C-alpha positions, 0 to 999 in steps of 0.5 A: 457423391452420395446415393440414396437407394430405394426399392419399390414394390406396390408402394403407392400408398406411402411412396409420395411421403417418402420421396418428399422427405428425401428431396427436402433434406438439408443436404441436397447433393445426392442422387436418388436411385429408385428400382421398381421391383415389378409393381402392378399398382400406381407406384411407377406413375407416382414416381414419374410425376416428379421432375427432380433431376436427382431421381433416377428411376429403374423399372425391372423384373421382380427379384425380391427386396434383398436382390433388388437392393444389391442390384442398385448397389452394383449400379452406383460405383461412383458414389462414396456414400450410400444410403438405403431407403424403404418405400414407406418410411419418412425421413427427418430433414437432417438425416443425410447431413447427420449421418454423413458427418459421422461416417466421414470419420472412418477410413475402413469399411464402415456402416453407420446405423441409427435409432428411429421413431416407430409409426403405424400405417396411419403415421401415428407414433407408436414409439419415439425410439426403437432402441427403448421400445425393444430394450436394446443395449447396443454394444460397441466395437468387437462386442457387437458381432455376437449380438447381431448374429443372434438378433439382427437389429440393424435396419438398412433404412436407417443406415449408410455405408461407405464405398469400401464396404459397398465393394465388399458386399455388392456380390453377396453369396447365396444363403444370406438372410437379408441385405441389411443383415449381411452388410451389417455382419460384414461391417462388424467382421472386417471394419466398423459398425457404428451406432448413432443413438438418435432418430433419423427416420420414422419407420413404418410398421404395417401388415405389408412390411417386407421385414420387421413387425411392430409386435414381434417382441410382444408376449403374444408374438413370442408365445405364438413363435414358441408353439405354432411357428417353432419349426420356422423359427428353428429354421431361421435360427440356423439360417442366421448362424450359418452366416458365420460360415458365409462370412468366413468363406466370403471375406477370409483373412480380411476378417479381424482376428478376434472376429474370425476366432468367434466365427470359426468356433461357431462353425467348428461347434456346429459340425459337432452337434447342437449341444456343442453349438449351444456351448459355443454360443454361450462361450462367445456371448452370442445372445439376444437382448433379454434372457427369455429371448436368449433362452428361446433362441437357444431352444430353437437351435436345439429343436431344429430338425434339419442337418447341422 
């Protein structure tokens, strides 16, 4: 069985377009689980207007997007493949069909993610490809973990996971960055993280996004982060690198040898201080897509004011 998990919160503006795009998929044998995270607008009423038996609505207290998705994940134990879904995107009609065809090839814990089209709040296309827009060069196999430790570019809304991976991540440790970040790091550490270079959704960037901004890689945005927001950026960089420790503590010997060596090296260097940590990051190719962004990332680690 296939499950699509959607967390909603005050999403009345775009929710109908998203639900329609899911219900009109070429692959129709799925259940759409919607957990409303305490909306105060008309979101729930819009969902209730649908009479499709594939929709399962859960109204619950507000816990934030990450925990809301994990709560949903714990409720679909009978589903072999699980898709994650934002409330304000639009899916291309063959998304489920194409991604199932890919993930069914793998027996290990696996996450498959795809490229996507970028749209704005008015549904105008701002870029046909997120990969090209950001200049991503997405690694394969064991080489992908160092990259997503520094720059998480796996979006849950454009991903599917299998049951084996779902069982490993449905009870996450405290301190994770975001649900899709943690799931992708786990997949890259213990199993497979597979990229499909095709667009499967139109992902909407707007001022109310829970994660991600369309201008996050622009020169103006980077300059602002280097000045006004450096304190928060440094804190986020350390949070990101702390995922290495969480992976080792949570998954232990299940982590593949080469990946475990990388994570242990980062953790050991982190205890020795910032310079040792930077050396370990360079040694293990933990870097971002562009040289300037990598230097900025290293600088944010060096300037962090908290405890190592």
